[in-house]
C-alpha positions, 0 to 999 in steps of 0.5 A: 227727752226722746221717746221712740216706739214706746209700748206698754201692755197690762195682761196682754192688753196694749195701754201704750202703742208706738208712742214717739216724740222729742221734747227739747230743753226749755220746751213746755209740752201739754199732754192731753187726752181722755181718761184711760188714754194712757197719760199716767202710764206714759209718765210712769214709763218715762220715770221708769216707775213702770217698765215699758215693753217696747221702745226707747226712752232717752233722757239727756242722751242716756237710755233710761231703759238700759240703766241698772239700779245705781245708774237709774237712781242717779238719773232720777235726780234729774227728773222732777215729779209734780202730782195732782195731790202735791205729795207733801208731808202735811204736818211739816213746814214748806221748807222741810218739804222743799228740802226733800228735793235734796235727798237724792243729792246727799249721802245716804246717812245724811238723807236718813238723818235729814241733816242738810248742809247750809248749801242745801238750805240755801237752795231750798230758800231760793226755790221758795223765793222763786215760787213767791213763798219765801215768807211761808217757809216755816208754815205747815203744809196743811195750813197753805192753800191748794195753789200754795201747796202746789207751788211748794211741790214745784219748789221741791223739784227746783231744789232737786235741780231737776232738768226734766219735770213730769207734771201729772194733772198738777192743777186738776184740784185747783180753782181757775185762778190758782190753776193759771198761776201754777201753770204760768209759773211752770212755763216761766221756770222752764223757759228761764232755766231751760227745763224740759216740761211735760204736763198732762191737763184735762182743762183744754182751755188752759193749754194755749196760754201755757204750752209751746206744743201739744201732744194728744193721746187716744187709746194709747196712741199719739194722734196729735203732735203739733205746735200750739199755734196750730192747736189754737185753730181747733175749737175747744181742742177739736174732737179730742174727747168726742169719741169718749163722751167727754166733750 
């Protein structure tokens, strides 16, 4: 993923300004910054859920901003989204939720009828196995713990065959042990499968054990882009939140 000079404005007010970075396959990048820094807006622009006003976004060598609707639908098959609230159908099974990741790769009529082939089901079971939830395939999502629900969300993007994962505060609602477990899983999957991961976090103490690189947004601008070994030398992430009263 390559981002060059990305800008976004709402009502004439800049939310993102001249943001540029590159993430290689298999690389895990932590995105940090205070609330209101533009992290969620950046994710929305990268997936083209919001239209950027300036700059370029290249995914797997293709310009996202220049794509028409049909091309964009195809490109989004390669973009997996993981959110803080999991976005699961709570009354359906873990398997049912993971199969939702296959919707972009099956014919429309089959997707609407939710008639999945055996191969789709095998991919879903394999994804659940990868996140250590195979034994919970038939359990309703609302009967899983928060950490297990987030693992189902990760299994869903694996079943989707995502090549890029955008994770927006995926562990914000989890206890510390579950947060470490989920982030370790994301890191291992990225390294093992060559998946690009951009993950926003507020818990700075989790970053050194998770990411290969750190990018920091402040007031819509990229102020740090550095290897994790250099970030470790900053006490508690340095003054990232200092100006915002969130240290």
